[in-house]
Every structure is written in structure tokens, then in C-alpha cells.
Residue frames relative to the residue before (quaternion, step in Angstrom):
aa qw qx qy qz dx dy dz
M 1.0000 0.0000 0.0000 0.0000 0.00 0.00 0.00
G 0.2599 -0.8096 0.5134 0.1155 3.56 -0.65 1.13
T 0.4862 -0.6133 0.5309 0.3249 3.47 -1.40 -0.12
D 0.1532 -0.7768 0.6064 0.0731 3.56 -0.93 0.94
V 0.0977 -0.7674 0.6322 0.0426 3.55 -1.07 0.83
D 0.0514 -0.7918 0.6086 -0.0095 3.55 -0.76 1.12
I 0.3536 -0.6922 0.5845 0.2329 3.54 -1.15 0.68
V 0.1128 -0.7779 0.6173 0.0319 3.56 -0.91 1.01
E 0.4111 -0.7222 0.4984 0.2471 3.58 -0.64 1.10
A 0.0335 0.7928 -0.6053 0.0622 3.55 -0.99 0.89
H 0.0818 0.8542 -0.5079 0.0756 3.54 1.00 0.89
G 0.5244 0.6327 -0.4830 0.3023 3.52 -1.25 0.50
H 0.6787 0.4446 -0.3038 0.4994 3.57 0.82 -0.93
E 0.7410 -0.1080 0.0936 0.6561 3.53 0.98 -0.97
A 0.6144 -0.5180 0.4223 0.4193 3.56 -1.21 0.40
G 0.8257 0.2043 -0.1682 0.4982 3.56 -0.81 1.01
H 0.3478 0.7310 -0.5183 0.2759 3.61 1.24 0.10
S 0.0020 -0.8137 0.5779 -0.0623 3.57 -0.76 1.08
C 0.2707 -0.7113 0.6220 0.1840 3.50 -1.34 0.34
F 0.2724 -0.7388 0.5903 0.1777 3.51 -1.30 0.30
R 0.1640 -0.7544 0.6292 0.0895 3.54 -0.94 0.96
V 0.0926 -0.7970 0.5968 -0.0012 3.55 -0.61 1.20
S 0.0646 -0.7930 0.6057 -0.0067 3.55 -0.84 1.07
S 0.1977 0.7637 -0.5944 0.1563 3.54 -0.93 0.95
G 0.8620 0.0729 -0.0583 0.4983 3.56 -0.97 0.82
G 0.7036 -0.4706 0.2675 0.4603 3.58 1.06 0.68
E 0.6491 0.4647 -0.3189 0.5109 3.61 1.27 0.02
R 0.1430 -0.7763 0.6090 0.0779 3.56 -1.23 0.57
I 0.0441 -0.7586 0.6482 0.0486 3.52 -1.22 0.63
L 0.2238 -0.7430 0.6204 0.1138 3.53 -1.08 0.88
I 0.1456 -0.7788 0.6080 0.0504 3.56 -0.53 1.21
W 0.0310 -0.8913 0.4494 -0.0526 3.52 -0.12 1.33
G 0.4594 -0.7303 0.4371 0.2540 3.61 1.13 0.39
D 0.8200 -0.2298 0.2093 0.4806 3.58 -0.73 -1.14
T 0.2165 0.7991 -0.5321 0.1773 3.60 1.01 0.70
V 0.7600 0.1637 -0.0880 0.6228 3.58 1.07 -0.80
H 0.2099 -0.7986 0.5558 0.0959 3.59 -0.78 1.04
V 0.7908 0.1576 -0.0464 0.5897 3.57 0.99 -0.89
P 0.2408 -0.8273 0.4871 0.1423 3.59 0.19 1.25
S 0.6376 0.5472 -0.3399 0.4226 3.61 0.97 -0.76
L 0.7355 0.3712 -0.2133 0.5251 3.60 1.22 -0.37
Q 0.7768 0.4493 -0.2203 0.3823 3.56 0.65 -1.15
F 0.5666 0.5350 -0.4281 0.4576 3.64 1.11 -0.13
D 0.6852 0.4618 -0.2707 0.4939 3.56 1.00 -0.81
R 0.7928 0.1178 -0.0338 0.5970 3.58 1.06 -0.82
P 0.0918 -0.8640 0.4932 0.0428 3.60 0.47 1.19
E 0.5743 0.5980 -0.3799 0.4102 3.59 1.24 -0.25
V 0.5477 0.6217 -0.3949 0.3970 3.59 1.24 -0.32
T 0.2290 -0.7854 0.5644 0.1101 3.55 -0.79 1.07
W 0.4003 -0.7033 0.5556 0.1912 3.51 -1.37 0.23
E 0.5741 -0.6382 0.3885 0.3348 3.58 -0.90 0.84
F 0.6768 0.5023 -0.2970 0.4489 3.58 1.17 -0.48
D 0.4904 0.6210 -0.4516 0.4121 3.61 1.25 0.13
A 0.4478 -0.7083 0.4802 0.2593 3.57 -0.75 1.03
D 0.7696 0.0823 -0.0362 0.6321 3.59 1.08 -0.78
Q 0.2839 -0.8224 0.4679 0.1550 3.57 -0.02 1.30
D 0.6360 0.5243 -0.3416 0.4516 3.61 0.99 -0.73
Q 0.6806 0.4765 -0.2840 0.4785 3.55 0.94 -0.89
A 0.6230 0.5314 -0.3373 0.4644 3.60 1.04 -0.74
R 0.6285 0.5319 -0.3266 0.4641 3.59 0.99 -0.82
E 0.6669 0.5012 -0.2957 0.4654 3.58 0.85 -0.99
S 0.6587 0.5067 -0.3092 0.4623 3.59 0.92 -0.89
R 0.6595 0.5149 -0.3123 0.4499 3.59 0.89 -0.92
L 0.6606 0.5031 -0.3086 0.4640 3.61 0.88 -0.92
R 0.6668 0.5020 -0.2968 0.4640 3.58 0.95 -0.88
L 0.7029 0.4683 -0.2759 0.4588 3.60 0.88 -0.91
L 0.6121 0.5267 -0.3549 0.4712 3.60 1.04 -0.65
A 0.6595 0.4949 -0.3039 0.4773 3.59 0.94 -0.88
L 0.6349 0.5300 -0.3255 0.4583 3.59 0.96 -0.84
A 0.6834 0.4867 -0.2887 0.4612 3.58 0.84 -0.98
A 0.6793 0.4846 -0.2949 0.4656 3.59 0.90 -0.89
D 0.7196 0.4641 -0.2608 0.4459 3.58 0.81 -0.99
D 0.7093 0.4277 -0.2512 0.5008 3.61 1.11 -0.65
H 0.3310 -0.7717 0.4808 0.2526 3.61 1.31 -0.11
C 0.3837 0.7233 -0.4889 0.3009 3.56 0.99 0.83
F 0.5502 -0.5624 0.4891 0.3765 3.52 -1.29 0.28
V 0.1588 -0.7509 0.6260 0.1377 3.56 -1.27 0.37
A 0.0770 -0.7586 0.6446 0.0549 3.53 -1.27 0.53
G 0.1334 0.8060 -0.5646 0.1176 3.55 -0.90 0.91
A 0.6796 -0.5435 0.3387 0.3578 3.50 -1.27 0.52
H 0.8058 0.3173 -0.1392 0.4802 3.61 0.90 -0.82
L 0.4300 0.7175 -0.4536 0.3073 3.59 1.23 0.22
D 0.6168 -0.5487 0.4123 0.3853 3.54 -1.21 0.56
S 0.6437 -0.5484 0.3823 0.3725 3.54 -1.15 0.74
P 0.5707 -0.1587 -0.8056 -0.0091 1.57 -1.89 1.65
G 0.6411 -0.5471 0.3239 0.4299 3.61 1.22 0.35
V 0.7014 0.3361 -0.2360 0.5825 3.57 1.34 0.15
G 0.2803 0.7524 -0.5645 0.1915 3.55 -1.00 0.80
R 0.5171 -0.6050 0.4898 0.3558 3.53 -1.22 -0.56
V 0.3203 -0.6991 0.6055 0.2050 3.53 -1.29 0.52
V 0.0337 -0.7827 0.6215 0.0086 3.55 -0.95 0.91
R 0.5112 -0.6225 0.4928 0.3290 3.54 -1.17 0.58
S 0.0422 -0.7682 0.6388 0.0019 3.53 -1.12 0.79
G 0.7729 -0.1874 0.0802 0.6009 3.55 0.21 1.28
A 0.7907 -0.2304 0.2089 0.5273 3.57 -0.75 -1.08
S 0.6916 0.4193 -0.2749 0.5200 3.59 1.26 0.02
F 0.4692 -0.6581 0.5171 0.2818 3.55 -1.29 -0.37
R 0.1822 -0.7493 0.6238 0.1278 3.53 -1.34 0.24
F 0.2932 -0.7379 0.5812 0.1779 3.58 -1.07 0.78
E 0.1138 -0.7758 0.6193 0.0404 3.54 -0.91 0.99
P 0.2421 -0.7941 0.5381 0.1456 3.60 -0.17 1.23
L 0.5782 -0.5770 0.4425 0.3702 3.56 -1.18 0.51
């Protein structure tokens, strides 16, 4: 059983911002860089943008899509601004999301 790496578009933070979905042995992880900047706010309110996003509308759309993808696929996520240890799972919480660190 091999390892697959897919590029997932995540434009908005910067032009060409991308994520990587790695699948191996029946497990998946989405490495999403700067998709979420303020975990204490943006999991509960993913529509909130950040001043450092080059295109806030596109960043919002990407974040909503990636949160739904991570929650619905039950995959791990890893990102620069996530609570320690920076790896965990995203779960749906009503109309919003919650991060569960490992």
C-alpha cells in the first residue's frame, strides 16, 4: 500500500496558497498551512477573515471548504497556527467546527 499526495487549492491567504492531502495505510492528513490563523475564533466562526489574507473573500471560501472536507473525511489536519501540538482533527459543532488536538 503506497502513499498518495494530492495538492488541494486553498487560495486567499496568498496567491497560490495550497494544502497537501497525504493518504497512507487508510489514514489521511490535510496539511493546510495558514488556512486558520486564530483557532480560538475561526473554528467557531470560520467566516471571520484575517487582515493578512491577500483576498479575504477567497480565504473565507477556502477555509469553509477545507474545514468541511477535514470534518467530513475524518482526516487529521496540521497547520502553522493550530493549538499544540499543531496536529489534530476537525469535527462539526452545530453550524461551526471544533479542533481536537492530538
